[in-house]
LOFIFI-790700 format. One record per residue (C-alpha): chain; x, y, z. Coordinates in steps of 0.05 Angstrom, whole numbers. Example, Ala and Ser with C-alpha at 12.3 -4.5 7.8 and 13.67 -1.06 7.14 Angstrom:
<sites>
+------+--------+--------+--------+
| unit |     px |     py |     pz |
+------+--------+--------+--------+
|    A |    246 |    -90 |    156 |
|    A |    273 |    -21 |    143 |
+------+--------+--------+--------+
</sites>
This chain:
<sites>
+------+--------+--------+--------+
| unit |     px |     py |     pz |
+------+--------+--------+--------+
|    A |  -1306 |   2186 |     47 |
|    A |  -1318 |   2137 |    103 |
|    A |  -1273 |   2135 |    163 |
|    A |  -1223 |   2078 |    172 |
|    A |  -1190 |   2048 |    233 |
|    A |  -1125 |   2081 |    254 |
|    A |  -1087 |   2042 |    307 |
|    A |  -1039 |   2083 |    349 |
|    A |   -985 |   2072 |    401 |
|    A |   -995 |   2124 |    456 |
|    A |   -955 |   2142 |    518 |
|    A |   -996 |   2131 |    580 |
|    A |   -955 |   2177 |    624 |
|    A |   -885 |   2206 |    632 |
|    A |   -834 |   2152 |    649 |
|    A |   -786 |   2146 |    708 |
|    A |   -729 |   2096 |    703 |
|    A |   -731 |   2041 |    652 |
|    A |   -792 |   2043 |    606 |
|    A |   -841 |   1985 |    608 |
|    A |   -890 |   1960 |    557 |
|    A |   -945 |   1981 |    604 |
|    A |   -922 |   2053 |    597 |
|    A |   -953 |   2050 |    527 |
|    A |  -1021 |   2030 |    501 |
|    A |  -1047 |   2007 |    433 |
|    A |  -1111 |   2046 |    420 |
|    A |  -1159 |   2046 |    361 |
|    A |  -1179 |   2113 |    332 |
|    A |  -1207 |   2131 |    264 |
|    A |  -1187 |   2177 |    207 |
|    A |  -1218 |   2201 |    142 |
|    A |  -1172 |   2186 |     83 |
|    A |  -1180 |   2252 |     47 |
|    A |  -1159 |   2324 |     58 |
|    A |  -1207 |   2382 |     71 |
|    A |  -1215 |   2427 |     11 |
|    A |  -1159 |   2479 |      8 |
|    A |  -1114 |   2443 |     58 |
|    A |  -1040 |   2443 |     45 |
|    A |  -1026 |   2386 |     93 |
|    A |  -1003 |   2316 |     73 |
|    A |  -1040 |   2251 |     89 |
|    A |   -992 |   2191 |     94 |
|    A |   -994 |   2116 |    108 |
|    A |   -937 |   2096 |    153 |
|    A |   -899 |   2035 |    127 |
|    A |   -838 |   2028 |    172 |
|    A |   -824 |   2060 |    240 |
|    A |   -755 |   2062 |    273 |
|    A |   -742 |   2048 |    347 |
|    A |   -686 |   2094 |    369 |
|    A |   -651 |   2107 |    436 |
|    A |   -667 |   2182 |    437 |
|    A |   -741 |   2165 |    443 |
|    A |   -731 |   2149 |    517 |
|    A |   -711 |   2221 |    530 |
|    A |   -776 |   2245 |    498 |
|    A |   -814 |   2204 |    549 |
|    A |   -790 |   2253 |    603 |
|    A |   -831 |   2315 |    620 |
|    A |   -773 |   2363 |    611 |
|    A |   -754 |   2384 |    541 |
|    A |   -682 |   2365 |    524 |
|    A |   -678 |   2368 |    448 |
|    A |   -689 |   2436 |    418 |
|    A |   -745 |   2429 |    368 |
|    A |   -765 |   2360 |    395 |
|    A |   -815 |   2370 |    451 |
|    A |   -830 |   2312 |    498 |
|    A |   -884 |   2263 |    479 |
|    A |   -953 |   2281 |    504 |
|    A |   -989 |   2230 |    548 |
|    A |  -1050 |   2200 |    514 |
|    A |  -1022 |   2219 |    446 |
|    A |   -983 |   2177 |    396 |
|    A |   -908 |   2169 |    402 |
|    A |   -866 |   2202 |    348 |
|    A |   -805 |   2176 |    311 |
|    A |   -771 |   2170 |    244 |
|    A |   -803 |   2126 |    192 |
|    A |   -820 |   2111 |    120 |
|    A |   -888 |   2129 |     91 |
|    A |   -928 |   2134 |     27 |
|    A |   -967 |   2197 |      8 |
|    A |  -1042 |   2183 |      1 |
|    A |  -1065 |   2255 |    -10 |
|    A |  -1026 |   2320 |    -13 |
|    A |  -1042 |   2394 |    -12 |
|    A |   -968 |   2410 |    -11 |
|    A |   -932 |   2427 |    -76 |
|    A |   -870 |   2387 |    -57 |
|    A |   -907 |   2321 |    -49 |
|    A |   -956 |   2284 |    -94 |
|    A |   -999 |   2223 |    -85 |
|    A |   -958 |   2159 |    -88 |
|    A |   -892 |   2191 |    -66 |
|    A |   -850 |   2151 |    -18 |
|    A |   -819 |   2193 |     37 |
|    A |   -781 |   2187 |    102 |
|    A |   -778 |   2234 |    161 |
|    A |   -808 |   2246 |    230 |
|    A |   -877 |   2217 |    236 |
|    A |   -923 |   2187 |    289 |
|    A |   -932 |   2116 |    314 |
|    A |   -998 |   2103 |    279 |
|    A |  -1023 |   2072 |    215 |
|    A |  -1041 |   2138 |    182 |
|    A |  -1018 |   2208 |    197 |
|    A |  -1042 |   2277 |    177 |
|    A |   -978 |   2317 |    172 |
|    A |   -977 |   2394 |    174 |
|    A |   -947 |   2429 |    114 |
|    A |   -891 |   2458 |    157 |
|    A |   -862 |   2389 |    170 |
|    A |   -804 |   2369 |    124 |
|    A |   -796 |   2300 |     93 |
|    A |   -744 |   2272 |     46 |
|    A |   -770 |   2241 |    -18 |
|    A |   -745 |   2171 |    -33 |
|    A |   -716 |   2171 |   -103 |
|    A |   -675 |   2106 |   -101 |
|    A |   -721 |   2045 |    -96 |
|    A |   -671 |   1992 |   -118 |
|    A |   -654 |   1980 |    -45 |
|    A |   -702 |   1954 |      9 |
|    A |   -752 |   2008 |     28 |
|    A |   -740 |   1993 |    102 |
|    A |   -669 |   2019 |     94 |
|    A |   -697 |   2090 |     96 |
|    A |   -718 |   2077 |    168 |
|    A |   -646 |   2062 |    184 |
|    A |   -583 |   2059 |    142 |
|    A |   -608 |   2109 |     90 |
|    A |   -648 |   2151 |    139 |
|    A |   -635 |   2183 |    206 |
|    A |   -588 |   2130 |    233 |
|    A |   -545 |   2128 |    171 |
|    A |   -539 |   2204 |    166 |
|    A |   -522 |   2207 |    240 |
|    A |   -465 |   2157 |    231 |
|    A |   -440 |   2193 |    169 |
|    A |   -442 |   2264 |    198 |
|    A |   -413 |   2244 |    265 |
|    A |   -357 |   2202 |    238 |
|    A |   -335 |   2244 |    179 |
|    A |   -352 |   2315 |    201 |
|    A |   -331 |   2309 |    274 |
|    A |   -287 |   2247 |    274 |
|    A |   -247 |   2270 |    213 |
|    A |   -215 |   2202 |    203 |
|    A |   -146 |   2191 |    173 |
|    A |   -120 |   2126 |    144 |
|    A |    -85 |   2083 |    196 |
|    A |   -120 |   2114 |    257 |
|    A |   -150 |   2074 |    314 |
|    A |   -226 |   2077 |    323 |
|    A |   -269 |   2051 |    380 |
|    A |   -345 |   2047 |    374 |
|    A |   -391 |   2033 |    433 |
|    A |   -460 |   2002 |    423 |
|    A |   -428 |   1979 |    358 |
|    A |   -483 |   1931 |    336 |
|    A |   -536 |   1986 |    338 |
|    A |   -563 |   2020 |    276 |
|    A |   -511 |   2077 |    281 |
|    A |   -453 |   2038 |    309 |
|    A |   -451 |   1984 |    256 |
|    A |   -446 |   2036 |    202 |
|    A |   -392 |   2077 |    238 |
|    A |   -349 |   2014 |    241 |
|    A |   -357 |   2001 |    167 |
|    A |   -343 |   2073 |    150 |
|    A |   -279 |   2067 |    191 |
|    A |   -257 |   2006 |    153 |
|    A |   -271 |   2040 |     86 |
|    A |   -228 |   2098 |    111 |
|    A |   -169 |   2051 |    124 |
|    A |   -175 |   2052 |    200 |
|    A |   -167 |   1998 |    253 |
|    A |   -234 |   1991 |    288 |
|    A |   -258 |   1956 |    351 |
|    A |   -330 |   1953 |    375 |
|    A |   -364 |   1936 |    440 |
|    A |   -431 |   1902 |    448 |
|    A |   -472 |   1865 |    501 |
|    A |   -477 |   1793 |    477 |
|    A |   -434 |   1740 |    446 |
|    A |   -479 |   1739 |    385 |
|    A |   -470 |   1813 |    373 |
|    A |   -395 |   1807 |    381 |
|    A |   -394 |   1752 |    328 |
|    A |   -437 |   1796 |    283 |
|    A |   -388 |   1853 |    289 |
|    A |   -328 |   1811 |    271 |
|    A |   -356 |   1762 |    221 |
|    A |   -409 |   1802 |    184 |
|    A |   -394 |   1876 |    193 |
|    A |   -319 |   1874 |    185 |
|    A |   -295 |   1901 |    252 |
|    A |   -222 |   1883 |    266 |
|    A |   -240 |   1864 |    337 |
|    A |   -300 |   1866 |    384 |
|    A |   -314 |   1848 |    456 |
|    A |   -372 |   1838 |    504 |
|    A |   -367 |   1894 |    555 |
|    A |   -409 |   1854 |    604 |
|    A |   -353 |   1802 |    607 |
|    A |   -298 |   1854 |    620 |
|    A |   -290 |   1868 |    695 |
|    A |   -240 |   1923 |    678 |
|    A |   -258 |   1965 |    617 |
|    A |   -194 |   2004 |    622 |
|    A |   -153 |   1940 |    617 |
|    A |   -196 |   1916 |    559 |
|    A |   -184 |   1979 |    519 |
|    A |   -109 |   1976 |    533 |
|    A |   -110 |   1905 |    506 |
|    A |   -143 |   1926 |    441 |
|    A |   -111 |   1994 |    435 |
|    A |    -39 |   1989 |    462 |
|    A |    -22 |   2053 |    426 |
|    A |    -86 |   2090 |    444 |
|    A |   -150 |   2112 |    411 |
|    A |   -154 |   2166 |    358 |
|    A |   -230 |   2168 |    349 |
|    A |   -282 |   2146 |    400 |
|    A |   -353 |   2146 |    372 |
|    A |   -393 |   2155 |    436 |
|    A |   -460 |   2121 |    442 |
|    A |   -465 |   2098 |    514 |
|    A |   -430 |   2145 |    564 |
|    A |   -419 |   2125 |    637 |
|    A |   -364 |   2075 |    654 |
|    A |   -346 |   2064 |    582 |
|    A |   -332 |   2138 |    571 |
|    A |   -291 |   2141 |    635 |
|    A |   -248 |   2082 |    611 |
|    A |   -239 |   2113 |    542 |
|    A |   -214 |   2178 |    572 |
|    A |   -155 |   2139 |    601 |
|    A |   -137 |   2110 |    533 |
|    A |   -138 |   2169 |    485 |
|    A |    -81 |   2192 |    441 |
|    A |    -63 |   2265 |    435 |
|    A |   -109 |   2306 |    390 |
|    A |   -161 |   2251 |    390 |
|    A |   -235 |   2264 |    374 |
|    A |   -299 |   2242 |    408 |
|    A |   -363 |   2253 |    368 |
|    A |   -418 |   2247 |    421 |
|    A |   -479 |   2215 |    388 |
|    A |   -513 |   2188 |    451 |
|    A |   -507 |   2162 |    522 |
|    A |   -557 |   2107 |    524 |
|    A |   -531 |   2079 |    590 |
|    A |   -554 |   2142 |    625 |
|    A |   -624 |   2152 |    595 |
|    A |   -660 |   2108 |    645 |
|    A |   -622 |   2129 |    707 |
|    A |   -656 |   2175 |    758 |
|    A |   -587 |   2199 |    780 |
|    A |   -537 |   2198 |    721 |
|    A |   -468 |   2170 |    733 |
|    A |   -410 |   2218 |    741 |
|    A |   -348 |   2217 |    697 |
|    A |   -281 |   2221 |    735 |
|    A |   -227 |   2226 |    682 |
|    A |   -247 |   2290 |    645 |
|    A |   -179 |   2323 |    659 |
|    A |   -151 |   2278 |    604 |
|    A |   -190 |   2321 |    554 |
|    A |   -141 |   2377 |    573 |
|    A |    -76 |   2338 |    575 |
|    A |    -90 |   2300 |    511 |
|    A |   -120 |   2361 |    475 |
|    A |   -182 |   2322 |    458 |
|    A |   -238 |   2350 |    415 |
|    A |   -304 |   2324 |    445 |
|    A |   -368 |   2349 |    413 |
|    A |   -441 |   2331 |    417 |
|    A |   -484 |   2336 |    355 |
|    A |   -556 |   2329 |    330 |
|    A |   -569 |   2299 |    261 |
|    A |   -620 |   2354 |    247 |
|    A |   -562 |   2402 |    238 |
|    A |   -533 |   2360 |    181 |
|    A |   -593 |   2349 |    136 |
|    A |   -558 |   2391 |     83 |
|    A |   -508 |   2333 |     76 |
|    A |   -561 |   2283 |     56 |
|    A |   -548 |   2285 |    -19 |
|    A |   -473 |   2277 |     -7 |
|    A |   -487 |   2221 |     42 |
|    A |   -529 |   2183 |     -9 |
|    A |   -476 |   2193 |    -63 |
|    A |   -424 |   2163 |    -16 |
|    A |   -464 |   2104 |     12 |
|    A |   -510 |   2078 |    -43 |
|    A |   -454 |   2050 |    -87 |
|    A |   -424 |   2013 |    -27 |
|    A |   -492 |   1982 |    -11 |
|    A |   -503 |   1961 |    -83 |
|    A |   -433 |   1930 |    -87 |
|    A |   -443 |   1893 |    -21 |
|    A |   -385 |   1931 |     11 |
|    A |   -431 |   1959 |     65 |
|    A |   -481 |   1911 |     97 |
|    A |   -537 |   1928 |    145 |
|    A |   -569 |   1885 |    199 |
|    A |   -642 |   1899 |    213 |
|    A |   -680 |   1874 |    274 |
|    A |   -753 |   1875 |    257 |
|    A |   -818 |   1870 |    295 |
|    A |   -881 |   1863 |    253 |
|    A |   -943 |   1905 |    268 |
|    A |   -957 |   1966 |    311 |
|    A |   -981 |   1920 |    367 |
|    A |   -909 |   1898 |    375 |
|    A |   -882 |   1969 |    377 |
|    A |   -879 |   1977 |    453 |
|    A |   -843 |   1910 |    461 |
|    A |   -793 |   1929 |    407 |
|    A |   -778 |   1997 |    438 |
|    A |   -770 |   1970 |    509 |
|    A |   -725 |   1914 |    482 |
|    A |   -679 |   1967 |    453 |
|    A |   -658 |   1988 |    523 |
|    A |   -650 |   1918 |    550 |
|    A |   -613 |   1889 |    490 |
|    A |   -669 |   1842 |    472 |
|    A |   -676 |   1829 |    397 |
|    A |   -750 |   1827 |    384 |
|    A |   -737 |   1815 |    310 |
|    A |   -716 |   1744 |    327 |
|    A |   -789 |   1728 |    340 |
|    A |   -807 |   1755 |    271 |
|    A |   -752 |   1713 |    239 |
|    A |   -777 |   1651 |    274 |
|    A |   -846 |   1661 |    242 |
|    A |   -816 |   1670 |    173 |
|    A |   -773 |   1609 |    178 |
|    A |   -832 |   1569 |    204 |
|    A |   -873 |   1589 |    143 |
|    A |   -818 |   1566 |     96 |
|    A |   -807 |   1499 |    131 |
|    A |   -881 |   1483 |    136 |
|    A |   -890 |   1497 |     62 |
|    A |   -832 |   1452 |     41 |
|    A |   -848 |   1397 |     91 |
|    A |   -921 |   1393 |     72 |
|    A |   -904 |   1387 |     -2 |
|    A |   -855 |   1330 |     10 |
|    A |   -902 |   1295 |     58 |
|    A |   -961 |   1291 |     10 |
|    A |   -922 |   1260 |    -48 |
|    A |   -945 |   1188 |    -62 |
|    A |   -899 |   1134 |    -37 |
|    A |   -851 |   1181 |      0 |
|    A |   -820 |   1173 |     67 |
|    A |   -790 |   1227 |    110 |
|    A |   -726 |   1257 |     83 |
|    A |   -665 |   1224 |    112 |
|    A |   -608 |   1266 |    137 |
|    A |   -561 |   1230 |     89 |
|    A |   -605 |   1251 |     30 |
|    A |   -606 |   1322 |     53 |
|    A |   -531 |   1323 |     66 |
|    A |   -513 |   1300 |     -4 |
|    A |   -564 |   1347 |    -37 |
|    A |   -538 |   1408 |      0 |
|    A |   -466 |   1393 |    -20 |
|    A |   -488 |   1387 |    -93 |
|    A |   -523 |   1454 |    -86 |
|    A |   -460 |   1484 |    -56 |
|    A |   -416 |   1460 |   -113 |
|    A |   -463 |   1491 |   -165 |
|    A |   -467 |   1556 |   -126 |
|    A |   -391 |   1562 |   -130 |
|    A |   -394 |   1551 |   -205 |
|    A |   -453 |   1596 |   -221 |
|    A |   -456 |   1651 |   -169 |
|    A |   -414 |   1714 |   -178 |
|    A |   -365 |   1731 |   -122 |
|    A |   -310 |   1695 |    -84 |
|    A |   -304 |   1619 |    -81 |
|    A |   -315 |   1586 |    -14 |
|    A |   -289 |   1517 |      1 |
|    A |   -344 |   1473 |     30 |
|    A |   -337 |   1454 |    103 |
|    A |   -314 |   1384 |    120 |
|    A |   -362 |   1326 |    118 |
|    A |   -355 |   1318 |    192 |
|    A |   -375 |   1390 |    204 |
|    A |   -437 |   1384 |    161 |
|    A |   -455 |   1316 |    189 |
|    A |   -450 |   1344 |    259 |
|    A |   -498 |   1400 |    244 |
|    A |   -547 |   1352 |    211 |
|    A |   -539 |   1302 |    267 |
|    A |   -555 |   1355 |    318 |
|    A |   -623 |   1364 |    285 |
|    A |   -642 |   1290 |    291 |
|    A |   -679 |   1302 |    356 |
|    A |   -710 |   1232 |    361 |
|    A |   -649 |   1196 |    333 |
|    A |   -687 |   1157 |    280 |
|    A |   -644 |   1181 |    221 |
|    A |   -703 |   1215 |    187 |
|    A |   -730 |   1286 |    186 |
|    A |   -797 |   1300 |    216 |
|    A |   -830 |   1369 |    216 |
|    A |   -796 |   1396 |    278 |
|    A |   -728 |   1369 |    258 |
|    A |   -735 |   1400 |    189 |
|    A |   -752 |   1466 |    222 |
|    A |   -690 |   1460 |    267 |
|    A |   -646 |   1445 |    207 |
|    A |   -671 |   1505 |    167 |
|    A |   -663 |   1548 |    229 |
|    A |   -589 |   1531 |    231 |
|    A |   -582 |   1540 |    156 |
|    A |   -615 |   1608 |    158 |
|    A |   -580 |   1636 |    220 |
|    A |   -571 |   1711 |    206 |
|    A |   -599 |   1708 |    136 |
|    A |   -663 |   1745 |    154 |
|    A |   -621 |   1802 |    184 |
|    A |   -560 |   1798 |    140 |
|    A |   -588 |   1841 |     85 |
|    A |   -536 |   1855 |     31 |
|    A |   -525 |   1855 |    -43 |
|    A |   -501 |   1783 |    -38 |
|    A |   -568 |   1761 |    -12 |
|    A |   -605 |   1801 |    -66 |
|    A |   -561 |   1770 |   -121 |
|    A |   -571 |   1700 |    -91 |
|    A |   -646 |   1707 |    -90 |
|    A |   -647 |   1731 |   -162 |
|    A |   -601 |   1676 |   -188 |
|    A |   -630 |   1620 |   -144 |
|    A |   -685 |   1596 |   -191 |
|    A |   -634 |   1586 |   -247 |
|    A |   -588 |   1549 |   -201 |
|    A |   -645 |   1507 |   -175 |
|    A |   -661 |   1482 |   -245 |
|    A |   -588 |   1467 |   -260 |
|    A |   -577 |   1431 |   -194 |
|    A |   -640 |   1389 |   -201 |
|    A |   -616 |   1366 |   -269 |
|    A |   -548 |   1349 |   -240 |
|    A |   -580 |   1304 |   -188 |
|    A |   -618 |   1261 |   -237 |
|    A |   -596 |   1189 |   -229 |
|    A |   -558 |   1200 |   -165 |
|    A |   -579 |   1143 |   -118 |
|    A |   -618 |   1167 |    -58 |
|    A |   -615 |   1240 |    -79 |
|    A |   -649 |   1248 |   -146 |
|    A |   -715 |   1223 |   -118 |
|    A |   -711 |   1273 |    -62 |
|    A |   -693 |   1334 |   -103 |
|    A |   -738 |   1318 |   -162 |
|    A |   -799 |   1318 |   -116 |
|    A |   -790 |   1391 |    -99 |
|    A |   -818 |   1445 |   -146 |
|    A |   -768 |   1496 |   -172 |
|    A |   -797 |   1552 |   -129 |
|    A |   -790 |   1511 |    -65 |
|    A |   -722 |   1484 |    -83 |
|    A |   -699 |   1555 |   -100 |
|    A |   -716 |   1574 |    -28 |
|    A |   -670 |   1519 |     -3 |
|    A |   -616 |   1541 |    -52 |
|    A |   -620 |   1612 |    -26 |
|    A |   -613 |   1595 |     47 |
|    A |   -559 |   1543 |     32 |
|    A |   -520 |   1595 |     -8 |
|    A |   -520 |   1645 |     49 |
|    A |   -506 |   1591 |    101 |
|    A |   -445 |   1563 |     66 |
|    A |   -420 |   1633 |     48 |
|    A |   -425 |   1651 |    122 |
|    A |   -390 |   1587 |    143 |
|    A |   -335 |   1600 |     92 |
|    A |   -323 |   1669 |    120 |
|    A |   -323 |   1645 |    192 |
|    A |   -275 |   1586 |    181 |
+------+--------+--------+--------+
</sites>
């Protein structure tokens, strides 16, 4: 069989301090997509790769994780991901199997038979979930919180780096366990996400708190029972002053220290003695035996929409270095991917409307009335709670903000701006509600279009749109108004 291109992300050299995109290279190699006769290895195509904080440690020359040697310069990075089996000489895997586990940052990988993967049996959820919520990150959150945190109803839980892949799940597990939970994050947007989408009782931006000790006393006047440790440093020091007796600290990571040449010291460790605190580090590799139990616990909550998961995506191996570096600076590379997707939608809709004979640009008044009609039908036809529509003034203000040139009509850029606001968070807010909305949207689109017939200034607008395009608008409108209803 002929060889095919196999792009790879390689480490140029060991890293000191904060990693840079220039510490990695995209190189083109080649691979033959078949196994040598008699081989018991597995040939896979990598579909999703996960960017995780621990990867920074593997960029050091010294081995830290037992069983996880440092990356080798001039060789591909390694990490957890989702893949499809192309050829297999291993009895546990067959061609076509979907698997997740530790793989390499390249398009195709030849995996030795000694390497263990988990087969993906449940495909009614997004496949990308197995690179996060249903993979390493999810099992890490589950094992750390339940095995080491041992939560009890009514306890107080604090999660640092709470908007990360692990932290967001720990917070939701805490709420499902009947706990009071507070999370910290590094931007206003992430704080809003924690409180308004992920169900945290409270959240704060640690960068805006000059005194972390005072902040924790404000949110935990009676002290902390469980601190899920993700960052270390000053946050850990402040937590040690706010613990209750017999509290627990599962130590998942200390991302604030990974890029420091000289790690910060912790001053308040004596409180571990006086408060009889149980503080324990852990590696998820020691808890793989819990994976079936973990799936049994989490999958029903995902399907019911009781646990949601926020993904930040970058598309293509060529964007891998940027995504990984952004993880340590708090930059959300996935926003760029979302911008491209929203642009595709708006261009498609705008072009269709524009080419209709005798049409003018959509007016904001037309769009305002049409969206309200959609919202009314969504409340009647969609399963789930009822959300009162926002006031006319609130909707008009959002629409008015998009009228960049103040002519009362929507041009291409203004339409893009409007859809951007309507779809805020919808490309990352992946939940059962969104899946249901997307399934039901075509039916609602037909019903709503019928309802608009004969409505002055609206029917002509709505009737011009094909059902498939209008269903797209219905989908984003549904999520937008549901989000607004929850935030109001």
